[in-house]
N, C-alpha and C positions, 0 to 999 in steps of 0.2 A: 616510569614515563616512557611512552613509545610514540614514535612518529609513524603515521600511516598516510599513504598516498591514495588519492581517489581520482577516478576518471569516469565521466558520464557523457555519452554523446548520442545524438539522435539526428537522423536526416529524414525528412519527409519530402517525397516527390509527389507533386500534384499532377493529375492527368491533363489539366489545362491551367492557364494563367489565373491567378487569384489576386485580389487586392483587399485592402482594409482588413488585414489579418491582425487580430488581437490575441495575445497569448499571456499565460502565466506559467512560469517554470519554477518548479520546486525541486531543485537538484543540488543545493548547497547544504553540506552537513550543518546540523544545528550547533550553536554555541551553548555549551553547558559548563557547569563548574568543573567537570572532569575532562572537558573537550574544548579545545580552541582551534579555530581555523588560522593557520599561520601563513598559508600561501594559497592564493586563489587566482585562477586565470579563466576567463570566460570569453568565448567567441560566439557571436550570433551572426548568421549570414542569411540573406543578403545584408550588407553592411548599412543599408539605409534605414534600418530599424532604430527606434528610440525606446528607451525603457528606464526603469528605476528599480533599485533594490528596496525591499520592504520586509516586514515580518508579519505573518498572519497571527490570528488570535491564539494559536497553539505554540507560538515561538519558532515556527519554521521560517527560514529565510526564503524569500521568493523574489523572482525577477519578473515584473509585469511590463509588457511592451506592446508596441504596434509596428506594423510594417504596412504602410499605405500604398507604396508603389507596387505595380503588378509584378508577380514573381511566380516561378514554377516549382521552387523548392524552398525548404526552410531547414536550416542546419544549426545546431548548437552543440558546443563542447564546453564542459566545465571540468577543470582538473585542478589539483592542488594538494596540499598536505594539511593534516591536522596533528596536533599534539594531544595525546590522551594520557591521563593520569587517573587510573581507576581508584587510587587511594583517596581522591577528592570526590568520588561519587557519593551522593547523598541517598540514603534509602528513602525513596519516595514511592507513593502509589502511582500506578500508571495513570495517564491522563484519562479523565472521565469518558472521552469519546472512544477509548479503547476497551471500556468495560461494559458499556450499556448498548442495548439494541437500538437500531435505527429503523426507519420505515421499511427498509429493504432487508434488514437482518434480524427482525423479530422472530423468535422461534415459535412454531406452532406447538400445540399440545402433542401432536404426533412426534415432533422433534424432541420434545422434553422426555417422552416415554422412551424413545430410541436412545437418547443420551444416558438415561438411567440404566437401561438394559446393557448398553455398550460398556458403561462403567463397571457393572457387576461382572460381565463376562470377560472383559479384556483389559480395561484401563486401570482398574483399582490397584493392580500390582505396581503401577508406575506412580502412584500417589506421591506428591511432593516434588516431582520432576516435571515441571511445566513444559520444558523443551521436548522431552521424550513423549509426553502425552500429545502435544501439538503435532509432532512428527508422525506418530502412529495414526492420529486422527486424519491427518492429511492423506496418508496412504489408504486408509479405509474409504474415505470419500472418493479418492481417485479410482479405486477398484470397484466401487459400487455404483458409480455414475457412468452414463453414456454421453460422450461428447456428441452433441447434436445441434449443429448450426441451424438457426431458424426456428428452433423449438421454444425459444424464449426471446425476450426483448429487454431493453434497459429498465423497464418498470417491473420485471418479474422479481418477486420476493424470494427470499431463502426458503420460506415455507412452500411456495409453489414449486420451486425447482426440486426441493427435497421430495415432495409428493410424487413428482413424475420421474425422479432419479435420472434426469437428463438436463442438459443445458450446455452453456459455453463457459469460458474461463471465469467470467464474473459470477456466474451462478455457483460454480465450485467454491469460489472465494466467499460468497455470501453465506453459503451453508456452513463452511468452515468457521467463519466469524461467529455465527449464531451458536454453533455447538461449542467452540472453544470458550466463548464467554460464559456459557452454562457451567463449564468446569472451572470458572474463575480465572481463566487465562486471558490477559489483556491482548487484544488483537485488533489490527486495523487493515484496511484495504490499501 
């Protein structure tokens, strides 16, 4: 059994006053058979906001709230401790959303051929070690892509970003997700 501390904080500064700010925060560790949250402290500012803790359909804890008063910044800090006992961990398959493509992460035929070629040339020697395959795949994508702000948008698919070999952070992630899942590695954004 081990005790782990966690800290997550974010501050957003807005260029002008905003109001009617609605938010959902997913920054509390999940409660699992092998993991229990034993201490949790959360601070959200400005203090006039209201919110409630809830759980989404994947079992993630979330805090949904609103801040109606005008404000120029939004700050939240979540910290605490978890107790972890990996002897209690159940061998489970990864959640379905980590294994299957989405509208933005569906691989093209070009990506499937690339994944096959990459496996033959470089990754098959790592077979059975999902972490090393994922790490190497991440390096390969990073080195073969060009970071190009404005070349894509929030609707650009992994296949489109892969074809042009450029994009921004989300494009790198979408390509990674598509390829990792082709190798049977559960992955999520």
